[in-house]
C-alpha positions in Angstrom: 12.2 2.3 13.0 12.1 -0.7 10.7 11.6 -0.6 6.8 8.0 -2.1 7.2 6.7 0.7 9.6 8.2 3.3 7.2 6.6 1.7 4.2 3.3 1.4 6.1 3.5 5.0 7.2 4.2 6.2 3.6 1.1 4.3 2.1 -1.0 5.5 5.0 0.0 9.0 4.4 -0.3 8.7 0.5 -3.6 7.2 1.0 -4.8 10.1 3.2 -3.7 12.8 0.9 -5.9 14.2 -2.1 -3.7 12.5 -4.4 -3.8 9.2 -2.8 -7.4 9.4 -3.0 -7.5 10.1 -6.6 -5.5 6.9 -7.1 -7.7 4.9 -5.2 -10.7 6.1 -7.0 -8.9 5.4 -10.4 -8.3 1.9 -9.1 -11.6 1.3 -8.1 -13.4 2.7 -11.1 -11.1 0.9 -13.4 -11.3 -2.4 -11.7 -15.0 -2.8 -12.8 -14.2 -1.7 -16.5 -11.4 -4.2 -16.5 -13.7 -6.9 -15.3 -16.1 -6.1 -18.0 -13.5 -6.1 -20.6 -12.0 -9.2 -19.4 -15.6 -10.9 -20.0 -15.6 -9.7 -23.6 -13.2 -11.7 -25.8 -10.8 -9.2 -27.6 -11.6 -9.1 -31.3 -8.2 -8.1 -32.6 -4.8 -6.9 -31.8 -5.8 -3.1 -31.8 -8.2 -3.7 -28.8 -5.1 -5.4 -26.9 -2.9 -2.7 -27.7 -5.5 0.1 -26.5 -6.3 -1.9 -23.4 -2.5 -2.3 -22.6 -1.9 1.5 -23.4 -4.7 2.7 -21.2 -3.3 0.5 -18.2 0.2 1.8 -18.8 -1.1 5.3 -18.9 -3.0 4.9 -15.5 0.1 3.2 -14.2 2.5 6.0 -15.4 0.0 8.7 -13.8 -0.2 6.7 -10.5 3.6 6.3 -10.3 4.0 10.1 -11.1 1.7 11.0 -8.1 3.5 8.6 -6.0 7.1 10.2 -6.9 5.8 13.5 -6.5 4.5 12.8 -2.8 7.8 11.0 -2.0 9.8 14.0 -3.4 7.7 16.5 -1.1 8.4 14.1 1.9 12.1 14.0 1.0 12.2 17.9 1.1 10.4 17.9 4.5 12.9 15.6 5.9 15.9 17.7 4.3 14.5 20.7 5.9 13.9 19.0 9.4 17.6 17.6 9.2 18.8 21.2 8.7 16.9 22.4 11.8 17.9 19.6 13.8 21.6 20.4 12.7 21.3 23.9 14.1 19.8 22.7 17.3 22.7 20.5 17.7 25.2 23.1 17.3 23.5 25.5 19.4 23.2 22.9 22.1 26.7 21.8 21.8 27.8 25.4 21.9 25.9 26.0 25.2 27.4 22.9 26.6 31.0 24.1 25.8 30.0 27.6 27.3 28.6 26.0 30.5 31.7 23.8 30.8 34.1 26.7 30.0 32.2 29.1 32.7 32.2 26.1 35.3 36.1 25.7 34.8 36.8 29.3 35.1 34.4 30.3 38.0 
């Protein structure tokens, strides 16, 4: 699997989740606010600081949600690898048993 497909799958899964929809809604709602604010000249440095802090808070929240989603996916992959390892051992044991029985009989 290519990295591009993996990234696309992660984005699709994240966008389909409730958390992903919250992020998309935040981006859409704040896009209009940003455009309106950009049209008005900022009067002083306090407005600029407030604007930057708001954007950074939104970014931090969105990255936190993304990290949470990726951690959950990682945990699922770890569990799937454990199950796969058990299956591989069981199948290898069965194969060894079948070979031993075939040699002895």
